[in-house]
Phi, psi and omega in degrees: 000316179297316180295326180297314180296321179295322179293321178294319180296318180294322178294319178296319181293322176295317179296320177295321180297315180296318179297320178298314179299319180297316180298316184298327181271324186284322184299307179298326177294319176297320178296323175297319180295316179297317181297326182292341181261008179249158179274174187300317184294323180289322179296320183287341182275314183210172182282169183296333181292347177254019184297333182266006178256158176293137185255133175265116184243137176258120185238171181235139174221173177231146175288169174299166177303141185293344177284000176265012181293153181234158176262117180228120179053047179063021175234150176269121189236135173240121182240153179185194182213132175282133179282101178218142182266356182230148180304142176271130183262330181203164178210169178202169182247004178228144182297331180286341183226071179289349179237036183291329184229143177286153178302133182091348179276151178270123182263133178274118181265357183090160181055035178065020177262147183217159181218139176231128177239121181270170182296329180278002179096351177289142183226160177217127178243124185229154180200144178290339174244164183294139173289144175294124181303141179155201184292146182294167180276152179276144177236123175261117184228156183242133181227149178267116183252121178292164179303135182216132175241142185214157176256016184300320180297322179288323177298320180295319181290312185289335180266005180297140180293130176085004181295318182297320177295318180294328176298315179295321180299317181296321175295321179298325180280314192284319185295303177300324181292344175267316185288316184297315177296327180297313180300314182290316184291330180298313177296319181291323181293320179295319181295318181288340182269318192235353180255140180258121177205158183297139174085008182296316179296325178291322179294319179298319178295324179292321178299312179297321178295325180290346178297331186259002179278122181288137183293341181296336180293331186262356188295311183293308178301321181291322177294322177295322177295316180299320178297326181285324184261356177086022178262354182294141179062035174232156177294324177300321178298315181288327176297314178295324178296313177295328177297314181294324179286334182264346184298316180304317181289321182296312180299319181295313182293313183294320179297318180298329179281312185295323182291343180269357179292151182305126180292332181298325181295318180297315183293323177295322178295320179294321180298325180280004176090014181283139178277173177299322180295318179296318179295317181296315185286322189261339184244304189292311184299312179298323182284342183263013183301320177302318179292321179296315178295322181298314178291325179301320180299307182299314185292320179295316179299321181293310183289326180292319183270000185291141173236320186297308183296322179293321179296320184287317190255354177239158178281171179266010180285161184297331184283352178228002180287116181281171188296318180294324179288327179295314180293326175298317180296328180294334181290338182087167182292333183255005179067031183291339183259039190296336187292343178277355182299320182294316177293323178299323180301317182283333176291321180282337183277349187299307184294313176304323179296318176302316180295316184295309183293334177287329185241003187299333182293343178265349187297306184296317179301318182288321183290327184274000183301128176083355182282334180235130181247000000 
């Protein structure tokens, strides 16, 4: 009875933990989606959770050139209209006070000069003496903008020049960089799991140790080696780099799974005269598909979203520029086009989501391999 209650409590705790993890991941992703459908002004004013509320935005406009002033009732008057699609609620003549005056109120500019800005955007600037001809005065105004959703960010990203080529370049990098480590790691994992040879334990310890080594430590030495052998700025070079960075995790995952396969199957195959290669090809590989798929998900996500390795080992020309580097270039050197980041995130996430949902049923089985005996 006590064990039954403990089991139910453990089950409820696990379900709540999973639900919490789902919420932690889903809420920011949903917020990213909402932000990608808003324009730059709305994003900069408030958060995505206020996307359905009216937004108060402070904007800047200029009057017409001062040489267009007219004399009306012994006063020099400049009239015009601010191009705005929403009513103006307040205005000001200083950036520090964009809401100093209500719409329709007359603002004192000093020297007997005044300005009036109406809700529809029409303004009137008057002075007893002539304004110095030149550029118009700045008007800081506040307007209430209702909720608005747009696909402009996606249009800008998807219509960018060279985006299609960069998409193909990312696939050219990600697919071989996923398949090659799997092929190499599968053989190594079988050898470390079922073959007896000197130094096997040391190799396993080295593989585990390499899991915590940051790849940034090897970028400069590896690039110098590539320059000497002629692999710099080539796809083969970046494939080999990703293979080296991914092999420790691949070998670790696959060995944990393969070592847990039934020993009786291996012994029966050896009795029937099967070699290690026959056992690996006909028994181990088919049974290890969950672990292979599990690593494939991690490796593909890493190589598809990678920017650092692609920048270091590939050129910046259009024929090798990957998708992440293309989107980075769209932001400009000062990041002035930052509003497209949210839309770019969903453009780049489409292919990884397809891979994840296609192989996700094998993910947990592969990750838990070897954890329970």
